[in-house]
C-alpha positions in Angstrom: -43.5 12.3 2.4 -45.2 9.0 2.2 -46.8 7.9 5.5 -44.5 4.8 5.7 -41.3 6.9 5.6 -39.3 7.6 8.8 -38.7 11.3 9.4 -35.0 12.1 8.9 -34.5 13.3 12.4 -35.8 9.9 13.7 -33.5 7.7 11.7 -31.4 5.6 14.0 -28.0 6.7 12.8 -24.5 6.0 14.1 -21.1 7.5 13.2 -18.9 4.5 12.6 -15.4 3.4 11.6 -12.5 5.7 11.0 -14.1 8.9 12.1 -14.8 7.4 15.6 -11.4 5.8 15.8 -9.5 8.9 14.7 -11.4 11.1 17.2 -10.3 8.7 20.0 -6.7 9.0 18.7 -6.9 12.8 18.6 -6.3 13.1 14.9 -8.4 14.6 12.2 -10.7 12.2 10.5 -10.2 11.7 6.7 -13.9 11.0 6.2 -17.1 10.3 8.0 -19.3 7.2 7.5 -22.6 6.4 9.0 -24.7 3.3 9.5 -28.5 3.3 9.7 -30.3 0.7 11.9 -33.9 -0.3 11.5 -34.6 1.3 8.1 -35.2 0.0 4.6 -33.9 1.3 1.3 -37.3 2.8 0.7 -37.2 4.7 4.0 -33.9 6.3 2.9 -35.2 7.3 -0.5 -38.3 8.7 1.0 -36.2 10.9 3.2 -34.3 12.4 0.3 -31.2 10.2 0.3 -29.6 9.3 -3.1 -28.7 5.6 -3.5 -25.3 4.7 -4.9 -23.5 1.4 -5.1 -24.6 -1.9 -6.6 -23.5 -4.6 -4.1 -25.4 -3.2 -1.2 -27.3 0.0 -0.6 -25.2 3.1 0.3 -26.9 6.4 0.4 -25.7 10.0 0.1 -27.1 12.5 2.6 -29.4 15.0 0.8 -27.5 18.0 2.3 -23.9 17.2 2.9 -23.5 14.1 0.7 -21.9 12.0 3.5 -22.3 8.3 3.1 -25.0 6.4 5.0 -25.2 2.6 4.8 -27.9 0.3 6.0 -26.8 -2.0 8.8 -25.8 -5.3 7.2 -24.3 -8.7 7.7 -22.1 -10.6 5.2 -21.6 -14.3 4.7 -18.8 -15.8 2.6 -20.1 -18.0 -0.2 -17.5 -17.7 -3.0 -14.2 -16.3 -4.0 -13.2 -12.7 -4.3 -14.8 -9.4 -3.5 -18.2 -10.5 -4.9 -18.2 -13.8 -3.1 -20.4 -12.6 -0.2 -24.1 -12.8 0.5 -25.2 -9.5 2.0 -28.2 -9.1 4.2 -29.4 -5.5 5.0 -33.0 -6.0 6.2 -34.3 -3.6 8.9 -33.8 -6.3 11.6 -30.0 -6.3 11.4 -28.6 -4.8 14.7 -25.8 -2.4 15.2 -23.7 -5.1 16.9 -24.2 -7.4 14.0 -23.0 -4.7 11.6 -20.0 -4.0 13.7 -19.2 -7.7 14.0 -18.5 -7.9 10.2 -15.8 -5.2 10.3 -12.1 -6.0 10.1 -10.4 -4.5 13.2 -11.7 -3.7 16.7 -10.5 -0.1 16.4 -12.8 0.2 13.3 -15.8 -1.4 15.0 -16.7 1.4 17.4 -19.9 3.5 16.8 -21.1 6.8 18.3 -24.8 7.6 18.6 -26.5 10.9 18.2 -25.9 11.8 21.9 -22.2 11.1 21.6 -22.2 7.8 23.5 -19.9 5.1 22.2 -21.0 1.6 21.3 -18.0 -0.7 21.6 -18.9 -4.3 21.8 -15.5 -5.7 20.7 -13.0 -3.8 22.9 -11.8 -1.3 20.3 -11.2 1.4 22.9 -9.0 -0.9 24.9 -7.0 -1.8 21.8 -6.5 1.9 21.0 -5.1 2.4 24.5 -2.9 -0.6 24.1 -2.0 0.4 20.5 -3.0 -3.0 19.0 -4.4 -3.8 15.6 -6.6 -6.8 16.3 -9.3 -8.6 14.3 -12.9 -8.4 15.4 -13.7 -12.1 15.0 -12.8 -15.3 13.1 -14.9 -14.0 10.2 -11.8 -11.9 9.4 -10.5 -14.7 7.2 -13.5 -14.5 4.9 -12.2 -11.3 3.1 -8.6 -11.6 1.7 -8.4 -7.9 1.1 -8.1 -7.5 4.9 -4.5 -8.7 4.6 -3.7 -5.6 2.7 -5.9 -3.3 4.8 -4.3 -4.4 8.0 -0.8 -3.9 6.6 -1.9 -0.4 5.4 -3.3 0.5 8.8 0.0 -0.7 10.3 1.8 1.7 8.0 -0.5 4.6 9.0 -0.3 4.1 12.7 3.2 2.8 13.1 4.4 6.3 14.3 1.8 6.2 17.1 3.2 2.9 18.3 0.6 0.5 17.0 1.5 -3.1 16.1 -0.5 -6.0 14.6 -1.5 -8.5 17.2 0.1 -11.9 16.9 -3.3 -13.7 16.6 -4.2 -11.4 13.7 -1.0 -12.1 11.9 -1.8 -15.8 12.3 -5.2 -15.3 10.6 -3.5 -13.3 7.8 -1.1 -16.2 7.3 -4.2 -18.5 7.0 -5.6 -16.3 4.3 -2.3 -16.4 2.4 -2.1 -20.2 2.7 -5.6 -20.6 1.5 -4.7 -19.1 -1.9 -7.6 -16.5 -1.6 -5.2 -13.6 -2.3 -5.1 -14.7 -6.0 -8.8 -14.0 -6.3 -8.4 -10.3 -5.4 -9.0 -8.0 -8.3 -5.9 -6.2 -9.5 -7.5 -2.8 -9.1 -8.3 -3.5 -5.4 -4.8 -4.6 -4.7 -3.4 -1.6 -6.4 -5.7 0.7 -4.5 -4.4 -0.6 -1.2 -0.7 -0.5 -2.3 -1.2 3.1 -3.5 -2.8 4.2 -0.3 0.0 2.5 1.7 2.6 4.4 -0.3 0.9 7.6 1.0 1.4 6.8 4.6 4.1 8.1 6.9 5.8 4.7 7.3 5.3 2.7 4.1 8.0 0.3 5.2 5.6 -1.2 7.8 3.2 -2.1 5.0 5.9 -4.2 3.4 7.1 -5.6 6.7 3.6 -6.8 7.8 2.9 -8.4 4.4 6.2 -10.2 4.7 5.4 -11.3 8.3 2.2 -13.1 7.1 3.9 -14.5 3.9 1.6 -12.3 1.7 4.5 -10.3 0.2 5.7 -13.3 -1.7 2.2 -14.0 -2.9 1.4 -10.5 -4.0 4.8 -8.9 -4.8 7.3 -11.8 -5.2 9.7 -9.4 -7.0 10.0 -7.3 -3.9 10.1 -10.2 -1.5 13.1 -11.6 -3.4 15.2 -8.7 -2.3 15.3 -9.8 1.3 18.5 -11.7 2.2 20.3 -10.4 -0.9 23.6 -8.7 0.1 25.1 -5.5 -1.2 28.6 -4.1 -0.9 29.0 -2.9 2.7 31.0 0.1 1.5 28.0 1.6 -0.1 25.3 -0.1 1.9 26.2 -0.5 5.6 22.9 -2.2 6.1 24.0 -4.9 3.6 20.6 -6.6 3.1 18.9 -5.2 0.0 15.5 -5.7 1.6 16.5 -3.7 4.7 17.8 -0.9 2.3 14.4 -0.9 0.6 12.5 -0.4 3.8 14.8 2.5 4.8 14.5 4.0 1.3 10.7 3.9 1.5 10.5 5.8 4.7 13.1 8.3 3.5 10.9 8.9 0.4 7.8 9.4 2.5 9.8 11.8 4.6 10.8 13.8 1.6 7.2 14.1 0.3 4.6 12.4 2.4 1.5 11.5 0.3 3.4 11.3 -3.0 2.3 7.7 -3.7 3.7 7.7 -7.2 7.2 8.7 -6.1 7.2 6.3 -3.1 6.0 3.4 -5.3 8.9 4.1 -7.7 11.2 3.6 -4.7 9.5 0.4 -3.9 10.5 -1.0 -7.3 13.8 0.7 -7.9 16.1 -2.2 -7.0 14.2 -5.2 -8.3 17.0 -6.2 -10.6 19.2 -7.1 -7.5 16.8 -10.0 -6.8 18.0 -11.6 -10.1 21.7 -11.5 -9.4 23.2 -15.0 -9.3 24.8 -15.7 -5.9 28.2 -16.2 -7.3 28.3 -12.5 -8.1 27.1 -11.3 -4.7 27.4 -8.7 -3.3 28.0 -6.9 -6.6 24.9 -6.2 -8.8 26.4 -5.0 -12.1 23.6 -4.0 -14.5 20.8 -4.4 -12.0 19.1 -1.2 -13.3 18.4 -2.7 -16.8 17.8 -6.1 -15.4 15.0 -4.7 -13.2 13.0 -3.1 -15.9 11.1 -6.2 -17.0 10.3 -6.9 -13.4 8.9 -3.3 -13.0 6.8 -3.9 -16.1 5.6 -7.3 -14.7 4.5 -5.7 -11.4 2.8 -2.8 -13.0 1.0 -4.9 -15.6 -0.2 -7.4 -13.0 -1.6 -4.7 -10.7 -2.9 -2.5 -13.6 -0.8 0.4 -12.3 -1.7 3.8 -13.9 0.6 4.8 -16.8 2.2 7.8 -14.9 3.2 5.6 -12.0 4.5 2.9 -14.2 6.5 5.3 -16.3 8.1 6.9 -13.2 9.0 3.5 -11.7 10.7 2.5 -15.0 12.7 5.7 -15.0 13.8 5.5 -11.4 14.8 1.8 -11.8 16.7 2.4 -15.0 18.5 5.6 -14.2 18.9 6.1 -10.4 22.7 5.2 -10.5 23.2 7.8 -13.3 21.6 10.4 -11.0 23.9 9.4 -8.2 27.0 10.0 -10.5 25.7 13.2 -11.9 28.3 15.5 -10.3 31.1 13.6 -12.1 29.3 13.4 -15.4 30.1 15.3 -18.6 27.6 18.0 -19.6 26.6 15.8 -22.6 25.8 12.9 -20.3 23.7 15.2 -18.1 21.7 16.3 -21.1 21.3 12.7 -22.2 19.8 11.8 -18.8 17.3 14.7 -19.1 16.4 13.4 -22.6 15.9 9.8 -21.4 13.7 11.1 -18.6 11.7 13.0 -21.3 11.4 16.0 -19.0 11.3 18.5 -21.8 7.9 17.1 -22.6 7.0 15.9 -19.1 8.6 18.4 -16.7 6.5 17.1 -13.8 8.6 13.9 -13.8 11.8 15.7 -12.7 10.9 16.5 -9.1 9.6 13.0 -8.4 12.6 11.4 -10.1 15.1 13.5 -8.1 13.3 12.7 -4.8 13.2 9.0 -5.5 16.9 9.0 -6.2 17.6 10.9 -3.1 15.6 8.5 -1.0 17.7 5.6 -2.5 20.9 7.5 -1.8 20.1 8.4 1.8 18.0 5.3 2.8 21.1 3.5 4.1 22.3 2.7 7.6 24.1 5.6 9.2 23.9 7.7 6.0 20.4 9.1 6.4 21.6 12.7 6.9 24.1 13.0 4.1 23.6 15.7 1.5 22.3 14.9 -2.0 23.2 17.9 -4.2 22.5 15.9 -7.3 18.8 16.6 -7.1 19.2 20.4 -7.1 21.9 20.2 -9.8 19.6 18.1 -12.1 16.9 20.7 -11.7 19.4 23.5 -12.6 20.6 21.6 -15.6 17.0 21.2 -16.8 16.2 24.9 -16.3 19.4 25.9 -18.2 18.7 23.5 -21.1 15.0 24.1 -21.4 15.6 27.8 -21.5 17.3 27.4 -24.9 14.9 27.0 -27.9 15.7 26.4 -31.5 14.0 29.6 -32.5 16.5 31.6 -30.4 19.5 30.2 -32.1 21.4 31.5 -35.2 20.9 28.6 -37.4 22.5 30.1 -40.5 20.2 28.4 -43.0 20.6 24.9 -41.7 17.5 22.6 -41.4 16.4 19.1 -40.6 18.5 17.0 -38.2 21.2 19.7 -38.1 18.8 22.0 -36.2 18.4 19.4 -33.5 22.1 18.9 -33.2 22.7 22.6 -32.9 20.1 22.8 -30.2 21.8 20.0 -28.3 25.1 21.6 -28.5 23.7 24.9 -27.2 22.1 23.1 -24.3 25.3 21.2 -23.5 27.1 24.5 -23.4 24.5 26.0 -21.0 24.9 23.0 -18.7 28.7 23.2 -18.8 28.5 26.7 -17.3 26.6 25.5 -14.2 28.4 25.1 -10.9 28.6 21.6 -9.5 27.5 20.6 -6.0 
């Protein structure tokens, strides 16, 4: 080891961020991050750490690959994620590093002896269940609007709320127009992570509270205030229904971001209905498809998530009516979903439709046998292959027609409900 290097055991390291916060909340940490004070990049390399990252030095521990970052400060000097001047010289203090963080509950550090360093009152805010910004520098990073909304979704079940003063700063960011400079990939990453949380509705609600929903997802924001027939939707407001459906989806399969995201977009067509036709929304499924495409293309959503969102938007009403449908109609739905080539789509589609059906005021506990029936229909139909049929010398399109007829017969034998 070069004489200038700091022995690993003498590096001034602190556990920071989510790991400290989650320990105080009594929940298992998702990851552990460390900050190193008083060291240079060369010190880290000399101690066997591997450098990663381009914007500022982050290092992987030589034994466990956990991330260690040099203490740093950031100063806004331009638009977007790259519009910061970063300073990570050895003189940067721990408090200066914590000062640049977003929320007080994320600005707590723990030293090697287990002592907490909490210069901004994060422990008090944890006790009071408040998501509060660390300082006025919060407004320098527009991504924090999405991050705070995501944390609100994660900790809603624990009773956390976003402090009013933080909501006001988030509104300032929205009004500044800085959200438009966020890279699509970073917005999508926050949206996707929010869809994995226990209460994804809170993500939407907080974005709406600070006017960011209209800026980032105007197609979703347009649903609020749009009425639906009370007979089917006792909650009436389409936006309220959406919030209920999102949480229902998370309850059916928490962490399934692709499925919950499909629920987020399933009713976009209702935002296009002219007021003279309210509360009816005839044809909203087809009308919503271009909007689904617009959202997914704007956020550069992965193909699988985009595809499922289109299928849920376009076919959720067909799934609701499945028990009254003719066997040929059931097979047609399976074909439109392309589940014979993509069988993994079926479970997500069924859960998304169930979330829509049950995400309604007073109807959360009703049974949705359509999902199980659709699965049985798929199993019955997919179990019949052309090679197993007596084709009697026919060929070409007639083979496909015979296969469809056999599959329809198999579906017709299934019990309903």
